[in-house]
PyMOL CGO cylinders between C-alpha atoms (Angstrom):
from pymol import cmd
from pymol.cgo import CYLINDER

trace = [
    CYLINDER, 79.78, 137.70, -89.41, 76.07, 138.98, -89.95, 0.3, 1, 1, 1, 1, 1, 1,
    CYLINDER, 76.07, 138.98, -89.95, 75.18, 141.36, -87.05, 0.3, 1, 1, 1, 1, 1, 1,
    CYLINDER, 75.18, 141.36, -87.05, 75.05, 138.31, -84.94, 0.3, 1, 1, 1, 1, 1, 1,
    CYLINDER, 75.05, 138.31, -84.94, 76.78, 138.17, -81.09, 0.3, 1, 1, 1, 1, 1, 1,
    CYLINDER, 76.78, 138.17, -81.09, 78.34, 134.82, -79.88, 0.3, 1, 1, 1, 1, 1, 1,
    CYLINDER, 78.34, 134.82, -79.88, 79.99, 136.33, -77.26, 0.3, 1, 1, 1, 1, 1, 1,
    CYLINDER, 79.99, 136.33, -77.26, 77.66, 135.13, -74.04, 0.3, 1, 1, 1, 1, 1, 1,
    CYLINDER, 77.66, 135.13, -74.04, 78.02, 131.35, -75.76, 0.3, 1, 1, 1, 1, 1, 1,
    CYLINDER, 78.02, 131.35, -75.76, 80.03, 128.77, -73.96, 0.3, 1, 1, 1, 1, 1, 1,
    CYLINDER, 80.03, 128.77, -73.96, 81.41, 126.00, -76.32, 0.3, 1, 1, 1, 1, 1, 1,
    CYLINDER, 81.41, 126.00, -76.32, 83.55, 122.88, -76.13, 0.3, 1, 1, 1, 1, 1, 1,
    CYLINDER, 83.55, 122.88, -76.13, 85.19, 121.25, -78.70, 0.3, 1, 1, 1, 1, 1, 1,
    CYLINDER, 85.19, 121.25, -78.70, 86.34, 118.24, -79.00, 0.3, 1, 1, 1, 1, 1, 1,
    CYLINDER, 86.34, 118.24, -79.00, 88.40, 116.46, -80.75, 0.3, 1, 1, 1, 1, 1, 1,
    CYLINDER, 88.40, 116.46, -80.75, 91.43, 113.72, -80.49, 0.3, 1, 1, 1, 1, 1, 1,
    CYLINDER, 91.43, 113.72, -80.49, 93.94, 116.12, -82.96, 0.3, 1, 1, 1, 1, 1, 1,
    CYLINDER, 93.94, 116.12, -82.96, 95.24, 119.17, -81.37, 0.3, 1, 1, 1, 1, 1, 1,
    CYLINDER, 95.24, 119.17, -81.37, 95.64, 121.32, -84.36, 0.3, 1, 1, 1, 1, 1, 1,
    CYLINDER, 95.64, 121.32, -84.36, 91.65, 120.64, -85.50, 0.3, 1, 1, 1, 1, 1, 1,
    CYLINDER, 91.65, 120.64, -85.50, 91.11, 121.84, -82.01, 0.3, 1, 1, 1, 1, 1, 1,
    CYLINDER, 91.11, 121.84, -82.01, 92.73, 125.16, -82.34, 0.3, 1, 1, 1, 1, 1, 1,
    CYLINDER, 92.73, 125.16, -82.34, 91.71, 125.31, -85.53, 0.3, 1, 1, 1, 1, 1, 1,
    CYLINDER, 91.71, 125.31, -85.53, 87.95, 125.19, -84.47, 0.3, 1, 1, 1, 1, 1, 1,
    CYLINDER, 87.95, 125.19, -84.47, 88.34, 127.40, -81.69, 0.3, 1, 1, 1, 1, 1, 1,
    CYLINDER, 88.34, 127.40, -81.69, 90.06, 130.16, -83.84, 0.3, 1, 1, 1, 1, 1, 1,
    CYLINDER, 90.06, 130.16, -83.84, 87.32, 130.50, -85.84, 0.3, 1, 1, 1, 1, 1, 1,
    CYLINDER, 87.32, 130.50, -85.84, 84.89, 130.28, -83.21, 0.3, 1, 1, 1, 1, 1, 1,
    CYLINDER, 84.89, 130.28, -83.21, 87.14, 133.31, -81.29, 0.3, 1, 1, 1, 1, 1, 1,
    CYLINDER, 87.14, 133.31, -81.29, 86.42, 135.38, -85.19, 0.3, 1, 1, 1, 1, 1, 1,
    CYLINDER, 86.42, 135.38, -85.19, 83.01, 134.92, -84.13, 0.3, 1, 1, 1, 1, 1, 1,
    CYLINDER, 83.01, 134.92, -84.13, 83.28, 136.82, -80.95, 0.3, 1, 1, 1, 1, 1, 1,
    CYLINDER, 83.28, 136.82, -80.95, 82.75, 133.49, -78.97, 0.3, 1, 1, 1, 1, 1, 1,
    CYLINDER, 82.75, 133.49, -78.97, 84.83, 134.39, -75.46, 0.3, 1, 1, 1, 1, 1, 1,
    CYLINDER, 84.83, 134.39, -75.46, 84.34, 131.15, -73.45, 0.3, 1, 1, 1, 1, 1, 1,
    CYLINDER, 84.34, 131.15, -73.45, 86.15, 127.81, -75.33, 0.3, 1, 1, 1, 1, 1, 1,
    CYLINDER, 86.15, 127.81, -75.33, 86.53, 124.60, -73.46, 0.3, 1, 1, 1, 1, 1, 1,
    CYLINDER, 86.53, 124.60, -73.46, 88.68, 121.81, -74.92, 0.3, 1, 1, 1, 1, 1, 1,
    CYLINDER, 88.68, 121.81, -74.92, 88.62, 118.50, -74.43, 0.3, 1, 1, 1, 1, 1, 1,
    CYLINDER, 88.62, 118.50, -74.43, 90.81, 115.75, -76.46, 0.3, 1, 1, 1, 1, 1, 1,
    CYLINDER, 90.81, 115.75, -76.46, 88.76, 112.57, -75.66, 0.3, 1, 1, 1, 1, 1, 1,
    CYLINDER, 88.76, 112.57, -75.66, 85.26, 111.59, -74.53, 0.3, 1, 1, 1, 1, 1, 1,
    CYLINDER, 85.26, 111.59, -74.53, 85.87, 110.87, -70.88, 0.3, 1, 1, 1, 1, 1, 1,
    CYLINDER, 85.87, 110.87, -70.88, 87.31, 114.35, -70.13, 0.3, 1, 1, 1, 1, 1, 1,
    CYLINDER, 87.31, 114.35, -70.13, 84.48, 115.78, -72.45, 0.3, 1, 1, 1, 1, 1, 1,
    CYLINDER, 84.48, 115.78, -72.45, 81.81, 114.51, -70.10, 0.3, 1, 1, 1, 1, 1, 1,
    CYLINDER, 81.81, 114.51, -70.10, 83.85, 116.00, -67.09, 0.3, 1, 1, 1, 1, 1, 1,
    CYLINDER, 83.85, 116.00, -67.09, 83.73, 119.43, -68.94, 0.3, 1, 1, 1, 1, 1, 1,
    CYLINDER, 83.73, 119.43, -68.94, 80.01, 119.15, -69.82, 0.3, 1, 1, 1, 1, 1, 1,
    CYLINDER, 80.01, 119.15, -69.82, 79.10, 118.58, -66.19, 0.3, 1, 1, 1, 1, 1, 1,
    CYLINDER, 79.10, 118.58, -66.19, 81.72, 121.45, -65.08, 0.3, 1, 1, 1, 1, 1, 1,
    CYLINDER, 81.72, 121.45, -65.08, 81.29, 124.15, -68.10, 0.3, 1, 1, 1, 1, 1, 1,
    CYLINDER, 81.29, 124.15, -68.10, 77.90, 123.49, -68.91, 0.3, 1, 1, 1, 1, 1, 1,
    CYLINDER, 77.90, 123.49, -68.91, 78.78, 124.68, -72.78, 0.3, 1, 1, 1, 1, 1, 1,
    CYLINDER, 78.78, 124.68, -72.78, 75.28, 126.00, -74.68, 0.3, 1, 1, 1, 1, 1, 1,
    CYLINDER, 75.28, 126.00, -74.68, 77.30, 124.20, -77.67, 0.3, 1, 1, 1, 1, 1, 1,
    CYLINDER, 77.30, 124.20, -77.67, 79.41, 121.16, -78.46, 0.3, 1, 1, 1, 1, 1, 1,
    CYLINDER, 79.41, 121.16, -78.46, 81.63, 120.94, -81.84, 0.3, 1, 1, 1, 1, 1, 1,
    CYLINDER, 81.63, 120.94, -81.84, 82.55, 117.08, -81.26, 0.3, 1, 1, 1, 1, 1, 1,
    CYLINDER, 82.55, 117.08, -81.26, 84.47, 115.21, -83.78, 0.3, 1, 1, 1, 1, 1, 1,
    CYLINDER, 84.47, 115.21, -83.78, 83.70, 111.10, -84.70, 0.3, 1, 1, 1, 1, 1, 1,
    CYLINDER, 83.70, 111.10, -84.70, 86.86, 109.76, -84.06, 0.3, 1, 1, 1, 1, 1, 1,
    CYLINDER, 86.86, 109.76, -84.06, 87.92, 109.90, -80.35, 0.3, 1, 1, 1, 1, 1, 1,
    CYLINDER, 87.92, 109.90, -80.35, 89.97, 107.69, -78.72, 0.3, 1, 1, 1, 1, 1, 1,
    CYLINDER, 89.97, 107.69, -78.72, 88.00, 105.67, -76.24, 0.3, 1, 1, 1, 1, 1, 1,
    CYLINDER, 88.00, 105.67, -76.24, 84.51, 106.93, -76.26, 0.3, 1, 1, 1, 1, 1, 1,
    CYLINDER, 84.51, 106.93, -76.26, 83.83, 107.64, -79.77, 0.3, 1, 1, 1, 1, 1, 1,
    CYLINDER, 83.83, 107.64, -79.77, 81.47, 111.03, -80.87, 0.3, 1, 1, 1, 1, 1, 1,
    CYLINDER, 81.47, 111.03, -80.87, 78.85, 108.68, -81.08, 0.3, 1, 1, 1, 1, 1, 1,
    CYLINDER, 78.85, 108.68, -81.08, 79.18, 107.15, -77.69, 0.3, 1, 1, 1, 1, 1, 1,
    CYLINDER, 79.18, 107.15, -77.69, 79.42, 110.72, -76.40, 0.3, 1, 1, 1, 1, 1, 1,
    CYLINDER, 79.42, 110.72, -76.40, 76.64, 111.74, -78.19, 0.3, 1, 1, 1, 1, 1, 1,
    CYLINDER, 76.64, 111.74, -78.19, 74.33, 108.45, -76.81, 0.3, 1, 1, 1, 1, 1, 1,
    CYLINDER, 74.33, 108.45, -76.81, 75.71, 109.06, -73.56, 0.3, 1, 1, 1, 1, 1, 1,
    CYLINDER, 75.71, 109.06, -73.56, 74.28, 112.78, -73.53, 0.3, 1, 1, 1, 1, 1, 1,
    CYLINDER, 74.28, 112.78, -73.53, 71.65, 112.63, -74.27, 0.3, 1, 1, 1, 1, 1, 1,
    CYLINDER, 71.65, 112.63, -74.27, 70.11, 109.29, -72.67, 0.3, 1, 1, 1, 1, 1, 1,
    CYLINDER, 70.11, 109.29, -72.67, 72.48, 108.62, -69.56, 0.3, 1, 1, 1, 1, 1, 1,
    CYLINDER, 72.48, 108.62, -69.56, 71.09, 109.33, -65.71, 0.3, 1, 1, 1, 1, 1, 1,
    CYLINDER, 71.09, 109.33, -65.71, 73.76, 111.29, -65.04, 0.3, 1, 1, 1, 1, 1, 1,
    CYLINDER, 73.76, 111.29, -65.04, 74.16, 113.83, -67.86, 0.3, 1, 1, 1, 1, 1, 1,
    CYLINDER, 74.16, 113.83, -67.86, 73.68, 117.42, -66.85, 0.3, 1, 1, 1, 1, 1, 1,
    CYLINDER, 73.68, 117.42, -66.85, 72.18, 118.79, -70.38, 0.3, 1, 1, 1, 1, 1, 1,
    CYLINDER, 72.18, 118.79, -70.38, 70.54, 116.20, -72.85, 0.3, 1, 1, 1, 1, 1, 1,
    CYLINDER, 70.54, 116.20, -72.85, 69.06, 119.09, -74.46, 0.3, 1, 1, 1, 1, 1, 1,
    CYLINDER, 69.06, 119.09, -74.46, 72.98, 120.33, -75.13, 0.3, 1, 1, 1, 1, 1, 1,
    CYLINDER, 72.98, 120.33, -75.13, 73.18, 120.88, -79.45, 0.3, 1, 1, 1, 1, 1, 1,
    CYLINDER, 73.18, 120.88, -79.45, 75.56, 118.89, -80.59, 0.3, 1, 1, 1, 1, 1, 1,
    CYLINDER, 75.56, 118.89, -80.59, 77.78, 119.26, -84.03, 0.3, 1, 1, 1, 1, 1, 1,
    CYLINDER, 77.78, 119.26, -84.03, 79.26, 116.01, -85.24, 0.3, 1, 1, 1, 1, 1, 1,
    CYLINDER, 79.26, 116.01, -85.24, 82.43, 117.10, -87.20, 0.3, 1, 1, 1, 1, 1, 1,
    CYLINDER, 82.43, 117.10, -87.20, 83.98, 114.55, -89.15, 0.3, 1, 1, 1, 1, 1, 1,
    CYLINDER, 83.98, 114.55, -89.15, 85.66, 113.00, -92.35, 0.3, 1, 1, 1, 1, 1, 1,
    CYLINDER, 85.66, 113.00, -92.35, 83.77, 110.08, -92.22, 0.3, 1, 1, 1, 1, 1, 1,
    CYLINDER, 83.77, 110.08, -92.22, 80.68, 111.36, -94.60, 0.3, 1, 1, 1, 1, 1, 1,
    CYLINDER, 80.68, 111.36, -94.60, 78.94, 108.13, -96.05, 0.3, 1, 1, 1, 1, 1, 1,
    CYLINDER, 78.94, 108.13, -96.05, 75.45, 108.02, -95.64, 0.3, 1, 1, 1, 1, 1, 1,
    CYLINDER, 75.45, 108.02, -95.64, 74.99, 105.76, -93.43, 0.3, 1, 1, 1, 1, 1, 1,
    CYLINDER, 74.99, 105.76, -93.43, 77.37, 107.72, -90.97, 0.3, 1, 1, 1, 1, 1, 1,
    CYLINDER, 77.37, 107.72, -90.97, 75.35, 110.60, -91.37, 0.3, 1, 1, 1, 1, 1, 1,
    CYLINDER, 75.35, 110.60, -91.37, 72.26, 108.74, -90.32, 0.3, 1, 1, 1, 1, 1, 1,
    CYLINDER, 72.26, 108.74, -90.32, 74.06, 107.16, -87.09, 0.3, 1, 1, 1, 1, 1, 1,
    CYLINDER, 74.06, 107.16, -87.09, 74.91, 110.33, -86.05, 0.3, 1, 1, 1, 1, 1, 1,
    CYLINDER, 74.91, 110.33, -86.05, 71.53, 111.62, -86.30, 0.3, 1, 1, 1, 1, 1, 1,
    CYLINDER, 71.53, 111.62, -86.30, 70.00, 108.49, -84.86, 0.3, 1, 1, 1, 1, 1, 1,
    CYLINDER, 70.00, 108.49, -84.86, 72.41, 109.35, -82.10, 0.3, 1, 1, 1, 1, 1, 1,
    CYLINDER, 72.41, 109.35, -82.10, 70.83, 112.36, -81.46, 0.3, 1, 1, 1, 1, 1, 1,
    CYLINDER, 70.83, 112.36, -81.46, 73.58, 115.01, -83.23, 0.3, 1, 1, 1, 1, 1, 1,
    CYLINDER, 73.58, 115.01, -83.23, 71.50, 118.18, -83.70, 0.3, 1, 1, 1, 1, 1, 1,
    CYLINDER, 71.50, 118.18, -83.70, 74.01, 119.04, -86.93, 0.3, 1, 1, 1, 1, 1, 1,
    CYLINDER, 74.01, 119.04, -86.93, 76.79, 116.96, -89.05, 0.3, 1, 1, 1, 1, 1, 1,
    CYLINDER, 76.79, 116.96, -89.05, 79.40, 119.31, -90.69, 0.3, 1, 1, 1, 1, 1, 1,
    CYLINDER, 79.40, 119.31, -90.69, 82.27, 117.22, -92.70, 0.3, 1, 1, 1, 1, 1, 1,
    CYLINDER, 82.27, 117.22, -92.70, 85.85, 117.58, -92.50, 0.3, 1, 1, 1, 1, 1, 1,
    CYLINDER, 85.85, 117.58, -92.50, 87.68, 119.77, -94.16, 0.3, 1, 1, 1, 1, 1, 1,
    CYLINDER, 87.68, 119.77, -94.16, 85.67, 122.32, -92.44, 0.3, 1, 1, 1, 1, 1, 1,
    CYLINDER, 85.67, 122.32, -92.44, 85.33, 125.83, -93.87, 0.3, 1, 1, 1, 1, 1, 1,
    CYLINDER, 85.33, 125.83, -93.87, 84.73, 128.83, -91.95, 0.3, 1, 1, 1, 1, 1, 1,
    CYLINDER, 84.73, 128.83, -91.95, 80.95, 129.79, -93.44, 0.3, 1, 1, 1, 1, 1, 1,
    CYLINDER, 80.95, 129.79, -93.44, 79.86, 125.67, -92.66, 0.3, 1, 1, 1, 1, 1, 1,
    CYLINDER, 79.86, 125.67, -92.66, 80.69, 126.49, -89.40, 0.3, 1, 1, 1, 1, 1, 1,
    CYLINDER, 80.69, 126.49, -89.40, 79.24, 129.62, -88.84, 0.3, 1, 1, 1, 1, 1, 1,
    CYLINDER, 79.24, 129.62, -88.84, 75.87, 128.05, -90.62, 0.3, 1, 1, 1, 1, 1, 1,
    CYLINDER, 75.87, 128.05, -90.62, 75.75, 125.02, -88.32, 0.3, 1, 1, 1, 1, 1, 1,
    CYLINDER, 75.75, 125.02, -88.32, 76.46, 127.24, -85.35, 0.3, 1, 1, 1, 1, 1, 1,
    CYLINDER, 76.46, 127.24, -85.35, 73.41, 129.83, -86.56, 0.3, 1, 1, 1, 1, 1, 1,
    CYLINDER, 73.41, 129.83, -86.56, 71.34, 126.61, -87.11, 0.3, 1, 1, 1, 1, 1, 1,
    CYLINDER, 71.34, 126.61, -87.11, 71.12, 125.19, -83.84, 0.3, 1, 1, 1, 1, 1, 1,
    CYLINDER, 71.12, 125.19, -83.84, 70.61, 128.64, -82.31, 0.3, 1, 1, 1, 1, 1, 1,
    CYLINDER, 70.61, 128.64, -82.31, 68.31, 130.40, -84.25, 0.3, 1, 1, 1, 1, 1, 1,
    CYLINDER, 68.31, 130.40, -84.25, 66.10, 126.99, -86.11, 0.3, 1, 1, 1, 1, 1, 1,
    CYLINDER, 66.10, 126.99, -86.11, 66.72, 124.60, -82.57, 0.3, 1, 1, 1, 1, 1, 1,
    CYLINDER, 66.72, 124.60, -82.57, 64.46, 121.26, -83.39, 0.3, 1, 1, 1, 1, 1, 1,
    CYLINDER, 64.46, 121.26, -83.39, 61.86, 120.22, -81.16, 0.3, 1, 1, 1, 1, 1, 1,
    CYLINDER, 61.86, 120.22, -81.16, 63.30, 117.39, -78.65, 0.3, 1, 1, 1, 1, 1, 1,
    CYLINDER, 63.30, 117.39, -78.65, 61.58, 114.01, -79.36, 0.3, 1, 1, 1, 1, 1, 1,
    CYLINDER, 61.58, 114.01, -79.36, 61.31, 110.81, -76.93, 0.3, 1, 1, 1, 1, 1, 1,
    CYLINDER, 61.31, 110.81, -76.93, 60.28, 107.60, -77.79, 0.3, 1, 1, 1, 1, 1, 1,
    CYLINDER, 60.28, 107.60, -77.79, 61.18, 104.21, -76.52, 0.3, 1, 1, 1, 1, 1, 1,
    CYLINDER, 61.18, 104.21, -76.52, 64.10, 104.04, -78.56, 0.3, 1, 1, 1, 1, 1, 1,
    CYLINDER, 64.10, 104.04, -78.56, 65.37, 107.56, -79.29, 0.3, 1, 1, 1, 1, 1, 1,
    CYLINDER, 65.37, 107.56, -79.29, 65.79, 110.75, -77.77, 0.3, 1, 1, 1, 1, 1, 1,
    CYLINDER, 65.79, 110.75, -77.77, 67.24, 113.61, -79.29, 0.3, 1, 1, 1, 1, 1, 1,
    CYLINDER, 67.24, 113.61, -79.29, 65.90, 116.74, -82.18, 0.3, 1, 1, 1, 1, 1, 1,
    CYLINDER, 65.90, 116.74, -82.18, 63.58, 115.90, -83.80, 0.3, 1, 1, 1, 1, 1, 1,
    CYLINDER, 63.58, 115.90, -83.80, 64.85, 113.65, -87.33, 0.3, 1, 1, 1, 1, 1, 1,
    CYLINDER, 64.85, 113.65, -87.33, 62.45, 115.34, -89.56, 0.3, 1, 1, 1, 1, 1, 1,
    CYLINDER, 62.45, 115.34, -89.56, 64.02, 118.06, -91.05, 0.3, 1, 1, 1, 1, 1, 1,
    CYLINDER, 64.02, 118.06, -91.05, 61.38, 119.54, -93.37, 0.3, 1, 1, 1, 1, 1, 1,
    CYLINDER, 61.38, 119.54, -93.37, 57.48, 118.93, -93.18, 0.3, 1, 1, 1, 1, 1, 1,
    CYLINDER, 57.48, 118.93, -93.18, 55.49, 117.26, -95.67, 0.3, 1, 1, 1, 1, 1, 1,
    CYLINDER, 55.49, 117.26, -95.67, 51.90, 117.99, -96.37, 0.3, 1, 1, 1, 1, 1, 1,
    CYLINDER, 51.90, 117.99, -96.37, 52.26, 115.13, -99.07, 0.3, 1, 1, 1, 1, 1, 1,
    CYLINDER, 52.26, 115.13, -99.07, 51.57, 111.93, -96.43, 0.3, 1, 1, 1, 1, 1, 1,
    CYLINDER, 51.57, 111.93, -96.43, 47.93, 111.11, -96.08, 0.3, 1, 1, 1, 1, 1, 1,
    CYLINDER, 47.93, 111.11, -96.08, 47.90, 107.96, -94.13, 0.3, 1, 1, 1, 1, 1, 1,
    CYLINDER, 47.90, 107.96, -94.13, 48.31, 106.59, -91.01, 0.3, 1, 1, 1, 1, 1, 1,
    CYLINDER, 48.31, 106.59, -91.01, 50.98, 107.62, -88.28, 0.3, 1, 1, 1, 1, 1, 1,
    CYLINDER, 50.98, 107.62, -88.28, 54.03, 107.22, -89.60, 0.3, 1, 1, 1, 1, 1, 1,
    CYLINDER, 54.03, 107.22, -89.60, 55.48, 106.08, -86.35, 0.3, 1, 1, 1, 1, 1, 1,
    CYLINDER, 55.48, 106.08, -86.35, 52.64, 103.45, -86.66, 0.3, 1, 1, 1, 1, 1, 1,
    CYLINDER, 52.64, 103.45, -86.66, 51.52, 103.73, -83.10, 0.3, 1, 1, 1, 1, 1, 1,
    CYLINDER, 51.52, 103.73, -83.10, 54.49, 104.58, -81.46, 0.3, 1, 1, 1, 1, 1, 1,
    CYLINDER, 54.49, 104.58, -81.46, 54.43, 106.33, -78.40, 0.3, 1, 1, 1, 1, 1, 1,
    CYLINDER, 54.43, 106.33, -78.40, 55.97, 109.51, -78.84, 0.3, 1, 1, 1, 1, 1, 1,
    CYLINDER, 55.97, 109.51, -78.84, 56.32, 112.88, -76.73, 0.3, 1, 1, 1, 1, 1, 1,
    CYLINDER, 56.32, 112.88, -76.73, 57.34, 116.17, -77.76, 0.3, 1, 1, 1, 1, 1, 1,
    CYLINDER, 57.34, 116.17, -77.76, 59.84, 117.55, -75.31, 0.3, 1, 1, 1, 1, 1, 1,
    CYLINDER, 59.84, 117.55, -75.31, 60.38, 121.44, -75.81, 0.3, 1, 1, 1, 1, 1, 1,
]
cmd.load_cgo(trace, "trace")
């Protein structure tokens, strides 16, 4: 598809629904991804994140035990995290704007609504690879910059109200 080579990527697919895991994995294989690891819950995903060291995580929101949101927060903020910068694509059937904001505020890189399509998975995968957002650390947040579009129209004082931030690239 469009000349991309995904054969060197390692992906972790996390979903408690075995059929959805298999569907997403099959789509990724069709893109040429060779190394795909699967987990049915957040605890297993945490272990696989440490062992497999994937380049991208595709993660369902609703999981038994540790939710996808909790997993994302743990990846971004735990002192034991193996890679706080790993791109995370949140996959969910719950697409209310408040859910999208919660995922963004937890540190998700991309949000993908179920039912998924091949083109939607492809676009999110390309997005995290070709257009990585810088990571930001504040007192209350660590993750990809939540600002998607630069705005030249703002002319006032700093938007973050003097909050100390550090861009981590």
